[in-house]
Each structure stands twice: as structure tokens, then as C-alpha cells.
TIVO-859355 format. One line per 4 residues: number of its first residue (from 1); their letters; for each residue x, y, z of N, C-alpha, C, O. Coordinates in steps of 0.02 Angstrom, whole numbers, plus 50000, padded with zeros to 5 digits. Atoms other than C-alpha are relative to their C-alpha. Layout:
% residues N
NUM = a = X:Y:Z:X:Y:Z:X:Y:Z:X:Y:Z  ...
//
This chain:
% residues 297
1 = mral = 50025:49944:50037:50525:50019:51177:49931:49974:50012:49919:49917:50031  50055:50029:49991:50343:50023:51180:49981:49998:49921:50004:50037:49880  50021:50030:50047:50244:49920:51036:49916:49985:50007:49872:49992:50050  50073:50049:50016:50091:49836:50971:50034:49940:49983:50068:49934:49932
5 = vvtp = 49955:50045:49987:50159:49677:51017:49954:49940:49972:49908:49975:49951  50039:50067:50035:50056:49494:50940:49982:49979:50066:50025:49950:50098  50027:50030:49923:49948:49452:51112:49938:49978:49975:49892:50016:49957  50068:50030:50001:49817:49324:51086:49949:49993:50041:49961:49975:50098
9 = gspa = 50057:50001:49958:49658:49326:51152:49977:50098:50010:49927:50117:50041  50027:49940:50001:49657:49532:51129:49934:50015:49927:49917:49969:49890  50060:50005:50050:49507:49607:51000:50028:49981:49927:50004:49944:49884  49976:49992:50088:49623:49637:50842:50051:49945:50011:50074:49928:49957
13 = glal = 49944:50046:49985:49758:49498:50924:50065:50028:50007:50113:49991:49997  49954:49945:49988:49879:49645:50961:49983:50054:50056:49930:50087:50056  50014:49960:49936:49905:49746:51135:50064:50059:49976:50114:50053:49942  49946:49954:49978:49995:49903:51167:50047:49981:50065:50025:49987:50122
17 = geap = 49957:50049:49944:50146:49815:51276:50051:50054:49983:50049:50104:49947  49901:50007:50015:50347:49830:51286:50020:49944:49961:49989:49891:49962  49982:50042:50045:50450:49746:51159:50060:50021:50004:50066:50081:50012  49927:49999:49999:50645:49726:51160:50019:50063:49947:49999:50062:49889
21 = dpap = 49968:49952:50083:50741:49898:51056:50034:49956:49965:50067:49910:49988  49958:50026:50062:50809:49842:50898:50084:50016:49995:50119:50066:50004  49938:49983:49995:50968:49793:50877:50015:50020:49939:49977:49991:49900  49999:49970:50076:51025:49883:50709:50077:49952:49998:50118:49936:50042
25 = apnq = 49943:50035:50042:51153:49784:50571:50036:50048:49996:50009:50102:50011  49973:49966:50021:51275:49868:50530:50000:50047:49938:50040:50093:49931  50006:49975:50045:51204:49916:50362:49923:50052:50008:49890:50083:49966  50090:49970:49998:51029:49985:50459:50006:50069:50053:50044:50077:50100
29 = vlve = 50001:49929:49922:50977:50174:50561:49968:49948:50034:49952:49889:50027  50063:50019:49942:50879:50157:50701:49962:50072:49982:49986:50128:49973  50036:49930:49998:50730:50274:50684:49960:49993:50053:49947:49936:50072  50039:49983:49961:50622:50345:50813:49936:49991:49946:49946:50015:49890
33 = vrhs = 50053:50015:50043:50431:50284:50731:49978:50068:50019:50008:50094:50065  50034:49952:49981:50320:50437:50735:49927:49987:49964:49876:50010:49988  50077:49993:50023:50172:50399:50628:50023:49917:49944:50076:49905:49914  49992:50050:50031:50130:50218:50545:49931:49981:49992:49887:49983:50035
37 = slnf = 50047:50040:50031:50011:50139:50442:49958:49948:49993:49995:49900:50002  50022:50054:50015:49882:50009:50408:49988:49954:49938:49985:49993:49891  49993:50033:50057:49870:49885:50273:49956:49939:49997:49990:49891:50017  50028:50078:50030:49740:49728:50224:50043:49957:50046:50037:49937:50103
41 = gdvs = 49958:50043:49968:49896:49635:50231:50031:49988:50079:50026:49941:50118  49974:50013:49940:49983:49672:50373:49962:49994:50086:49984:49977:50141  50059:50007:49947:49815:49684:50483:49991:49902:50013:49987:49867:50064  50034:50054:49999:49772:49517:50432:50040:49958:50020:50014:49923:50064
45 = sgpg = 49944:50038:49992:49945:49416:50444:50034:50024:50090:50073:49991:50124  49955:49982:49940:49999:49511:50609:49980:49964:50055:50026:49939:50087  50009:50047:49974:49882:49413:50719:50038:49927:50017:50038:49900:50072  49988:50069:50021:49964:49246:50654:50052:49988:50024:50073:49931:50036
49 = aepg = 49891:49992:49996:50162:49311:50696:49989:49960:50082:49941:49953:50120  49956:50032:49926:50260:49223:50853:49971:50076:50043:49983:50134:50026  50019:49978:49945:50161:49290:51027:50079:50065:50031:50136:50042:50036  49955:49973:49979:50272:49453:51093:50040:50034:49929:50094:50064:49932
53 = svpg = 49951:49977:50059:50334:49503:50919:49953:50056:49982:49897:50065:50005  50052:49936:50010:50278:49674:50830:50010:50005:49900:50061:50008:49865  50003:49998:50065:50208:49679:50649:49997:50062:49973:50025:50107:50005  49998:49954:50028:50181:49801:50543:50075:50026:49932:50136:50025:49934
57 = wdas = 49954:49970:50058:50236:49883:50353:50042:50053:50002:50104:50052:50004  49994:49948:50019:50241:50044:50336:50024:50065:50075:49997:50062:50130  49991:49970:49937:50318:50183:50460:50051:50087:49962:50086:50094:49911  49967:49921:49990:50386:50387:50475:50028:49992:50060:50010:49952:50104
61 = gvvv = 49964:49987:49935:50517:50450:50601:50034:50052:49981:50024:50097:49940  49939:49972:50002:50668:50512:50629:50070:49962:50020:50078:49924:50068  49945:50043:49976:50844:50452:50621:50035:50019:50058:50064:50072:50073  49948:49978:49911:50922:50432:50803:50040:49975:49999:50082:49997:50039
65 = keae = 49921:50035:49995:51067:50303:50762:50024:49999:49926:49984:49970:49889  49973:50007:50067:51168:50319:50594:50012:49915:50015:50015:49879:50065  49996:50068:49990:51190:50155:50508:50068:50013:50010:50093:50066:49992  49928:50006:49992:51375:50096:50568:50039:50009:49923:50071:50061:49917
69 = dgsg = 49961:49988:50067:51452:50076:50372:49979:50042:49988:49974:50029:49928  49994:49945:50041:51403:50246:50326:49948:49993:49951:49956:50038:49909  50068:50000:50056:51231:50201:50207:49962:50059:50035:49979:50089:50087  50059:49968:49970:51091:50299:50241:50002:50068:50043:50053:50092:50068
73 = pavg = 50013:49919:49974:51037:50466:50313:50032:50021:50053:50047:49972:50087  49988:49962:49928:51098:50572:50462:49960:49997:50054:49899:49989:50056  50061:50011:49923:51042:50565:50643:49954:50083:49992:49986:50135:49986  50038:49954:50008:50899:50692:50628:49966:49996:49949:49906:50010:49953
77 = qrvl = 50022:50008:50080:50863:50667:50456:49911:49976:50002:49911:49917:50022  50046:50024:50003:50658:50642:50443:49988:49929:49943:50007:49940:49885  49997:50049:50043:50623:50459:50357:49950:49976:49992:49905:49983:50033  50068:50041:50001:50497:50353:50280:50031:49931:49984:50072:49917:49940
81 = tfgy = 49982:50096:50000:50520:50154:50303:49952:49960:49981:49891:49966:49983  50057:50070:50014:50458:49991:50246:50051:49948:50011:50111:49944:49998  49958:50077:49972:50490:49809:50324:49925:49983:49976:49874:50012:49958  50074:50031:49986:50373:49679:50329:49992:49969:50081:49959:49922:50102
85 = agaw = 50009:50007:49919:50396:49681:50521:50015:50058:50032:50053:50095:50002  49950:49947:49959:50436:49812:50656:49951:50077:49977:49946:50113:50027  50051:49934:49985:50316:49971:50612:49966:50024:50035:49948:50083:50034  50050:49989:49957:50213:49951:50740:50015:50037:50063:49966:50045:50100
89 = aglr = 49968:50021:49952:50338:50000:50879:50021:50077:49994:49999:50120:49956  50006:49904:49969:50414:50178:50965:50092:49997:49944:50117:50050:49925  49932:50004:50051:50602:50116:50846:49991:49943:49968:49962:49893:49988  49990:50060:50046:50636:50013:50704:50073:50019:49958:50095:50072:49936
93 = avpa = 49926:50017:50046:50801:49967:50616:49993:50004:49927:49972:49948:49912  50003:49999:50072:50795:49998:50428:50070:49987:49969:50122:50011:49993  49953:49966:50035:50911:49971:50296:49988:50050:49956:49933:50064:49931  49996:49944:50071:50967:50108:50170:49955:50006:49960:49920:50056:49949
97 = edla = 50033:50002:50066:50888:50033:50028:49939:49991:50014:49906:49972:49965  50074:50003:49979:50713:50030:50130:49980:50084:50039:49943:50113:50079  50007:49916:49973:50719:50203:50170:49973:50069:49954:49957:50050:49898  50005:49953:50047:50680:50379:50083:50019:50056:50072:50012:50041:50132
101 = vvpn = 50009:49959:49959:50712:50536:50170:49940:50072:49975:49954:50109:49928  50063:49968:49992:50553:50644:50176:50015:50070:49996:50038:50103:50043  49973:49941:50020:50574:50804:50071:49940:50046:50067:49897:50017:50099  49993:49935:49978:50538:50990:50166:49926:49990:49983:49910:49954:49935
105 = gvdl = 50072:49998:50034:50348:51009:50151:49951:49920:50010:49892:49923:50028  50036:50055:49973:50284:50833:50179:50004:49990:50061:50057:49996:50092  50008:50013:49930:50199:50784:50347:50032:49944:50000:50038:49912:49948  49978:50079:50001:50280:50626:50410:49930:49953:50008:49928:49895:49989
109 = avaa = 50071:50043:49999:50089:50565:50445:49969:49986:49931:49931:49940:49917  50037:50009:50095:50041:50584:50247:50066:49951:49989:50049:49900:49959  49958:50048:50034:50214:50490:50217:49986:49960:50034:49957:49918:49999  50037:50092:49996:50163:50340:50312:49940:49979:49982:49929:49922:50003
113 = alpv = 50041:50043:50064:50024:50297:50204:50038:50006:49945:49998:50034:49908  49970:50015:50056:50137:50281:50065:50027:49933:49979:50006:49899:49932  49989:50043:50052:50244:50150:50052:49964:49938:49978:49928:49954:49930  50032:50056:50002:50170:49973:50041:49948:50011:49916:49947:49980:49863
117 = agvt = 50062:50007:50054:50016:50038:49931:50010:50036:49938:49991:50019:49882  49961:49978:50040:50106:50161:49849:50058:49982:49966:50073:50019:49919  49946:50025:50051:50257:50066:49775:49961:49938:49960:49966:49928:49899  50054:50047:50040:50114:49909:49750:49968:50043:49928:49976:50022:49871
121 = alra = 50033:49970:50069:50020:50030:49621:50053:50020:49946:50036:50007:49887  49940:49974:50020:50198:50106:49558:50039:49940:49947:50062:49947:49890  49967:50051:50040:50268:49941:49506:49939:49940:49968:49953:49894:49930  50045:50051:50061:50109:49842:49435:49999:50044:49963:50032:50030:49913
125 = lras = 49980:49951:50069:50099:50000:49326:50067:49966:49951:50067:49933:49899  49956:50030:50049:50262:49959:49270:50011:49949:49967:50048:49937:49920  49963:50103:50027:50263:49768:49248:49925:50020:49933:49930:49987:49881  50047:49998:50037:50097:49826:49145:50013:50020:49928:49972:50011:49883
129 = gpll = 49943:49965:50061:50221:49907:49005:49967:50079:49985:49946:50114:50032  49991:49941:50001:50194:50064:48930:49906:50023:50001:49860:49999:49968  50063:49967:50005:50038:50169:48970:49962:50041:49974:49903:50042:49990  50037:49942:50016:49996:50320:48873:49945:49962:49937:49955:49922:49891
133 = grrv = 50057:49996:50049:49827:50321:48785:49957:49933:49999:49910:49925:49960  50016:50085:49990:49787:50124:48838:49945:50032:50069:49945:50075:50113  50048:49998:49940:49638:50100:48939:50033:49950:50059:50054:49893:50044  49963:50034:49957:49711:50048:49121:49906:49983:50035:49859:50004:50001
137 = lvtg = 50042:50019:49953:49566:49985:49248:50038:49997:50065:50098:49981:50067  49965:50026:49947:49603:49971:49417:49927:49996:50049:49890:50043:50065  50053:50018:49933:49472:49880:49549:50016:50025:50050:50073:50048:50056  49992:49991:49937:49446:49915:49718:50044:50076:49991:50096:50089:50020
141 = asgg = 49950:49929:50019:49507:50100:49649:49981:50038:50068:50027:50077:50078  50001:49967:49953:49437:50179:49818:50060:49976:50084:50063:50005:50139  49941:50028:49943:49585:50077:49938:50055:50041:49970:50069:50078:49922  49933:49962:50019:49736:50122:49955:50060:50011:49966:50098:50059:49968
145 = vgry = 49967:49983:50050:49833:50061:49815:49951:50026:49959:49959:50081:49934  50059:49956:50069:49664:50091:49693:50021:50068:49997:50035:50090:49941  50007:49933:50020:49683:50268:49725:50102:50036:49986:50125:50090:49968  49922:49975:50029:49884:50282:49697:49993:49993:49936:50009:50031:49890
149 = avql = 49983:50039:50076:49859:50166:49558:49973:50057:49942:50002:50077:49892  50065:49938:50035:49703:50301:49490:50071:50038:49956:50095:50030:49900  49964:49940:50010:49826:50443:49495:50058:49983:49966:50058:50013:49912  49958:50026:50025:49996:50350:49448:49997:50000:49903:50027:50028:49856
153 = aala = 50014:50007:50081:49927:50299:49278:49950:50042:49962:49915:50023:49915  50045:49965:50041:49834:50448:49232:50052:50044:49997:50050:50078:49946  49934:49983:50002:50007:50524:49268:50031:49997:49931:50062:50038:49897  49932:50034:50048:50080:50411:49140:49944:50011:49931:49943:49970:49886
157 = gahv = 50039:50019:50070:49949:50452:49000:49944:49954:49990:49915:49952:49935  50049:50054:50025:49824:50307:49028:49941:50028:50007:49937:50075:50046  50088:49981:49997:49623:50333:49007:49989:49935:50051:50004:49877:50037  49989:50025:49930:49600:50263:49178:49905:49984:50010:49854:50015:49996
161 = vana = 50081:50024:50007:49437:50165:49209:50012:49981:50094:50064:49956:50114  49984:50005:49927:49419:50155:49414:49924:49961:50024:49867:49983:50030  50069:50039:49955:49304:50009:49493:50005:50003:50055:50056:49982:50084  50027:49983:49915:49237:50053:49660:49917:49995:50028:49873:50035:50013
165 = rrge = 50076:49980:49946:49072:50025:49773:49981:50072:50011:49923:50091:50005  50002:49953:49981:49111:50192:49822:50058:50050:49981:50111:50058:50011  49955:49973:50035:49184:50309:49696:49992:50087:50025:49963:50121:49983  49984:49955:49965:49211:50471:49809:50056:50026:49960:50105:49989:49960
169 = glae = 49928:49954:50001:49346:50599:49733:50040:49947:49943:50102:49941:49943  49943:50039:50033:49412:50480:49608:49998:50005:49920:50033:49969:49883  50015:49947:50047:49348:50591:49457:50068:50062:49986:50086:50095:49937  49969:49930:49982:49472:50716:49546:50057:49967:49994:50101:50006:49975
173 = lgav = 49929:50037:50016:49621:50588:49533:50012:49963:49934:50052:49920:49914  49964:50015:50083:49628:50565:49365:49940:49954:49961:49924:49963:49902  50046:50061:50026:49498:50417:49335:49946:50041:49924:49918:50095:49932  50043:49976:50059:49397:50452:49149:49915:49964:50003:49863:49974:49972
177 = evva = 50059:50058:50006:49269:50323:49189:49999:49978:50075:50051:49971:50107  50013:50007:49924:49192:50284:49366:49939:49970:50011:49884:49998:50014  50029:50057:50011:49121:50114:49374:49965:49955:50077:50000:49920:50114  50021:50059:49960:49027:50016:49496:49981:49924:49996:49973:49888:50044
181 = dlgg = 49984:50071:50020:49019:49848:49400:50038:50012:49956:50048:50070:49938  49978:49998:50061:49119:49792:49255:49940:49953:49979:49958:49924:50030  50055:49992:50048:48964:49726:49167:50005:50043:49950:50004:50104:49960  50016:49947:50060:48961:49786:48974:50068:50050:49988:50075:50097:49949
185 = lapv = 49941:49922:50002:49139:49882:49011:50044:49975:49922:50062:49920:49901  49943:50014:50036:49245:49905:48872:50040:49986:50006:50061:50006:50061  49955:50029:49995:49392:49811:48834:50056:50038:50041:50048:50098:50031  49951:49971:49967:49535:49870:48938:50064:49957:49988:50061:49895:49985
189 = davv = 49968:50031:50011:49720:49849:48904:50064:49990:50052:50121:49969:50041  49982:50037:49957:49764:49828:49066:49980:49999:50058:49940:50045:50061  50028:50000:49924:49720:49797:49257:50069:50008:50036:50126:49988:50024  49976:50026:49913:49786:49813:49426:49931:49981:50027:49876:50008:50019
193 = envg = 50063:50063:49957:49666:49698:49517:50010:50014:50079:50069:50008:50096  49998:50011:49921:49647:49714:49711:49944:49972:50015:49920:50022:50042  50062:50008:49984:49491:49643:49746:49999:49903:50000:49992:49866:50048  49994:50061:49998:49504:49469:49686:49914:49944:49999:49873:49991:49999
197 = gatl = 50063:50029:49997:49328:49343:49687:49965:50001:49922:49980:49972:49870  50038:49994:50091:49205:49394:49535:50005:50063:49997:49960:50089:49964  49969:49963:50026:49303:49553:49542:50044:49990:49932:50035:50011:49875  49948:50032:50040:49445:49476:49460:49974:49973:49936:50004:49992:49885
201 = vgaw = 50017:50049:50028:49351:49357:49361:49947:50059:49949:49953:50051:49888  50018:49938:50038:49238:49526:49290:50060:50029:49944:50063:50040:49883  49939:49935:50049:49406:49624:49244:50028:49935:49960:50031:49953:49902  49967:50043:50036:49492:49442:49173:49932:50026:49932:49957:50073:49901
205 = aala = 50041:49983:50023:49325:49471:49059:49991:50052:49948:49968:50043:49892  49977:49939:50024:49354:49628:49004:50067:50018:49968:50071:50067:49930  49923:49977:50009:49540:49638:48974:49997:49957:49901:49977:49906:49874  49977:49997:50073:49588:49651:48787:50043:49948:49993:50075:49920:50037
209 = vggt = 49955:50058:50017:49672:49526:48685:50088:50035:50010:50106:50091:49991  49957:49948:50000:49844:49565:48727:50037:50037:50055:50094:50060:50061  50003:49981:49946:49803:49617:48888:50038:50003:50049:50089:49971:50034  49939:50035:49938:49907:49614:49068:49941:50007:50035:49896:50045:50016
213 = lqsv = 50045:49989:49946:49798:49589:49223:50044:49983:50053:50071:49927:50053  49950:49992:49978:49906:49635:49359:49960:49957:50075:49907:49986:50084  50026:50019:49957:49847:49526:49520:50023:50009:50070:50044:49957:50096  49989:49964:49975:49885:49639:49663:49989:49998:50067:50028:50024:50107
217 = gwts = 50024:50015:49933:49776:49579:49821:49929:49978:49988:49898:49971:49935  50071:50074:50002:49621:49476:49852:49955:50017:50065:49929:49972:50098  50034:49993:49958:49530:49601:49984:49928:49985:50023:49903:49998:50078  50089:50045:49997:49341:49510:49957:50022:49961:50037:49982:49955:50084
221 = gepa = 50008:50081:49958:49419:49344:50047:49957:49933:49961:49947:49876:49982  50041:50053:50031:49313:49259:49904:50037:49968:49947:50082:49999:49919  49956:50058:50062:49383:49129:49778:49972:50020:49936:49912:50019:49925  50023:49971:50074:49372:49193:49601:49979:49917:49958:50010:49866:49970
225 = vlpv = 50025:50077:50046:49266:49036:49462:50004:50062:49939:49979:50118:49932  49995:49970:50061:49313:49091:49309:49927:49936:49969:49919:49880:49994  50028:50041:50055:49178:49009:49175:50053:49913:49954:50109:49888:49958  49997:50050:50032:49186:48862:49068:50082:50034:49937:50070:50088:49910
229 = ygtv = 49996:49981:50072:49309:48900:48925:50046:50091:50016:50064:50132:49974  50005:49928:50001:49355:49067:49005:50093:50030:49976:50117:50077:49945  49920:49989:50025:49552:49050:48992:50024:49973:49908:50079:49969:49882  49998:50055:50056:49537:48960:48829:49993:50074:49934:49951:50119:49929
233 = gpak = 50030:49920:50052:49547:49101:48678:50059:50031:49975:50109:49995:49984  49956:49954:50016:49664:49239:48606:50039:50025:50057:50008:50046:50105  49960:50002:49957:49826:49263:48706:49983:50064:50061:49973:50112:50025  49986:49979:49968:49813:49372:48868:49997:49963:50046:49972:49907:50053
237 = slvs = 49969:50050:49924:49894:49346:49053:49977:50049:50066:49981:50109:50078  49990:49964:49942:49856:49372:49214:50059:49961:50070:50057:49904:50092  49958:49992:49980:49997:49389:49322:50009:49992:50066:50002:50045:50096  49990:49992:49940:50029:49344:49480:50053:50036:50032:50109:50013:50020
241 = fqag = 49974:49943:49975:50106:49506:49589:50006:49996:50067:49965:49977:50109  49997:50006:49919:50212:49531:49744:50058:50068:49992:50098:50059:49947  49980:49948:50005:50296:49711:49766:50068:49988:50004:50102:50037:49991  49905:49997:49992:50496:49638:49797:50021:50045:50049:49992:50077:50093
245 = pafg = 49942:49972:49945:50635:49707:49882:50011:50070:49978:49991:50096:49926  49983:49936:50027:50713:49878:49903:49977:50058:49978:50000:50082:49925  50053:49970:50010:50582:50003:49914:50029:50080:50003:49993:50127:49988  49983:49912:49987:50680:50177:49946:50014:50027:49945:49990:50083:49951
249 = adla = 49996:49957:50087:50722:50243:49756:49918:49999:49994:49902:50058:49989  50044:49982:50026:50542:50222:49724:49971:50030:50061:49937:50080:50050  50026:49942:49946:50494:50290:49906:50018:50057:49993:49976:50100:50005  49957:49923:50047:50606:50439:49836:49934:50021:49959:49903:50071:49977
253 = ylle = 50017:49986:50090:50511:50452:49673:49906:50027:50032:49873:50077:50018  50074:50010:49964:50332:50431:49768:49999:50068:50035:49968:50119:50022  49977:49919:49938:50385:50570:49899:50025:50080:49945:50018:50141:49954  49988:49957:50068:50436:50674:49750:49941:50036:49982:49933:50097:49976
257 = lvgt = 50079:49997:50059:50260:50670:49665:49971:50019:50079:49952:50077:50068  50048:49959:49928:50173:50722:49860:50019:50059:50001:49973:50100:49997  49965:49949:49987:50301:50861:49881:49989:50043:49944:50019:50096:49955  50001:49971:50054:50260:50933:49717:49932:50007:49978:49914:50030:49924
261 = grlr = 50074:50008:50010:50073:50908:49739:49973:49965:49939:49920:49981:49912  50022:50020:50061:50075:50791:49592:49954:49949:50024:49897:49952:50001  50024:50045:49963:50019:50646:49698:49966:50003:50061:50002:50014:50110  50029:49986:49925:49886:50653:49844:49977:49937:50046:49945:49887:50029
265 = vdvg = 50013:50064:49931:49871:50540:50006:49942:50033:50017:49932:50092:50033  50059:49973:49963:49701:50531:50048:50002:49953:50078:50014:49893:50075  50016:50039:49931:49676:50473:50252:49968:50011:50022:49960:50063:50055  50090:50026:49978:49526:50422:50291:49995:49987:50077:49942:49993:50108
269 = wrgs = 50016:50003:49918:49563:50388:50476:50084:50026:50035:50140:50017:50011  49948:49995:49963:49684:50443:50595:49992:49998:50080:49946:50020:50113  49992:49989:49899:49725:50429:50792:50043:49979:50025:50089:49958:49990  49942:50042:49978:49832:50361:50912:50007:49951:50003:49953:49926:50019
273 = wsrf = 49989:50061:49992:49902:50197:50915:49957:49961:50044:49943:49904:50027  50019:50033:49956:49811:50159:51075:49932:49982:49988:49897:49946:50024  50048:50031:50026:49668:50156:50947:49991:49944:49960:49935:49925:49942  50004:50042:50030:49718:50028:50860:49922:49952:49977:49890:49949:49924
277 = deav = 50038:50031:50015:49590:49916:50892:49923:50013:49947:49897:49973:49908  50040:49963:50033:49453:50037:50822:50031:50023:49936:49986:50045:49901  49954:49981:50058:49575:50082:50676:49984:49943:49943:49945:49958:49897  50016:50058:50009:49577:49893:50613:49900:49977:49981:49883:49944:49932
281 = aell = 50054:50006:49990:49387:49883:50642:49972:50028:49917:49953:49996:49868  49995:49947:50039:49375:50049:50534:50013:49969:49927:49971:49969:49882  49965:50019:50057:49500:49969:50395:49953:49947:49967:49948:49948:49906  50019:50079:50040:49399:49793:50358:49943:49988:50013:49919:49933:50003
285 = grrf = 50070:49965:50012:49238:49866:50384:49994:50052:49938:49941:50076:49917  49987:49947:50076:49292:49980:50226:49940:50064:50021:49890:50082:49990  50031:49907:49976:49225:50155:50325:50000:50043:49996:49961:50087:50016  49965:49947:50008:49332:50252:50270:50023:49988:49934:50019:49934:49905
289 = vgka = 49977:50013:50056:49416:50307:50114:50058:50041:49994:50061:50102:50003  49942:49995:50000:49594:50296:50085:50058:49961:50067:50056:49901:50082  49964:50039:49945:49723:50254:50229:49991:50011:50054:49971:50068:50069  49996:49982:49930:49728:50234:50406:50059:50004:50027:50098:49958:50016
293 = vldh = 49936:49988:49989:49882:50326:50501:49993:50002:50075:49954:50043:50101  49987:49982:49921:49921:50309:50689:50043:50008:50017:50091:49973:50004  49954:49958:49974:50013:50426:50782:50013:49974:50059:49970:49965:50102  49968:50039:49951:50143:50340:50897:50023:50062:50047:50079:50087:50049
297 = d = 49985:49965:49955:50109:50459:51037:49999:49985:50084:50017:50029:50123
//
């Protein structure tokens, strides 16, 4: 099959080539991938993988072989899939618990931009407790996770504060406040923190007593240096976060929101997977808002 395979010496560490077809386990369906998306995590970790392997987390496509054990959708169903490898390929084997059927009316390319960013935002907000009437800060709000977190928090009735250097469209997504920096920010009850570094330090300072900061990403690549006694005082929590397993049910929920117009998916870059190097450069250079989607043509 055609695939983006780990290729040392290539500009982004991967190149379009050939890889063996996957052999599905009894609980896996075989999907013909039509679209995939890029995340900071899979882009940064992919080149370090085994040469010849196929990275990538998020992909949408059509089922071409049903699971032998009877789980999962039938041949011909349009599906959205997640896994920690194998998205940037022509075929993907996926267990039923990590996929969802894409509703009629939802474009497969749009769906491909949902999995890890959407589920991360959803689960981080769930872990923050009840949101109705609470002040929720989303840092890195112009990125993939951030834009979903703003919308989902607003849907839950939160007063959303969006922190981003580029705030385009965040008010329309549900942010009540859009701020470029965190200095002087009124206390917040919960934080979905995507950036790390000085932003994490500022978000921690803004967190109210009893509040929770979910550390979901570190796109800045910078260390966070807390002031002396910055963690001594009335109780509040900084929580390390990992999205966890079994994405299927949450993917189905997010797709329902998209299909009914309650969740917007912003695709800031889209093109052929033969333009992978260009897409990576645009993503890492933060030259667009939202997600990057590859068409497997």
C-alpha cells in the first residue's frame, strides 16, 4: 500500500512510499483511508519511530473488510478512526472501540480533523468537573485542541476565557473573553493548558483556590519556571493529562455535535499527502488557524 513512511534524511523525516498492508486482528476492521490530519504530537514523534514504519493518529475512510468477530461497522460504512500509529497510509486496521460511523452530511475530510484534538478537549473538560457558570481558561486557544475546548466549554455553560496570540474567530466559537496574555486576568476555576512554558506559569497564577489545571500539551517547547513559593498556599491542582484509550464513543458524540451544527471544525490547511513536508512546515510555523488535513489521493 501507499503510505508516508519514516525515512531518515527526508525534510520532515517521512516520505511517500510503500509499506506492507496491515493484517487485521479478529476485532479489527480494515479501513481504506481517504483523509488524515496532523497534530503536533504525531508530527514531532513520527520521525523518531522505526524506519519504514507508518506514523499518524487521526484518519477517516471507508470500511473494506468487516471484523471477523462481528464487532464494528459493515463494509461500505464511512468511519472515523484513531490510533497511535498507521493513519498516514492507504489502509488501516482499527478495533471497533477506536472508531465511529460518520453521520450523513458530515464530510470525511472534516471528520479527520476531530479525533485526538477533539477527544483531548472533551476529556480534559470532563476531568475539570462541572462547568456551568464557571470561568474556564483555554490556552493556545487558536489551535486544534483549543478551538474544540472553547466550543465544548461554552456548550457546557462556562464563561470561557480564550488565550491566544491570534484570536481570530474565538468569540464566534463561544469565548466571552479573548486575551493575548494572562497578566492581570481575573481568577479562573479551570484551565485547559496547551502551551507549557511561561503560559503554564501564568495560567497557574490565574487559577483560583480549589481550581484545576489540566496540562494537555506543551507546544511552546519551553520549560515552565515557577516562582519561589509558587506552589505553596491554598489548595489548587495541576494535573498531568493523557487522552487514554477507547475513543469510539467520544468520537460518535463529537460527530453528532458536528452533524447538528453545534461543533465547528476549522480546517486551516488542506492538500494532497504528497505535500506532507509543506503541511508540517505550515503547522510547526503556526501559519494557519485550526487543523491540517491530508487527502490520500
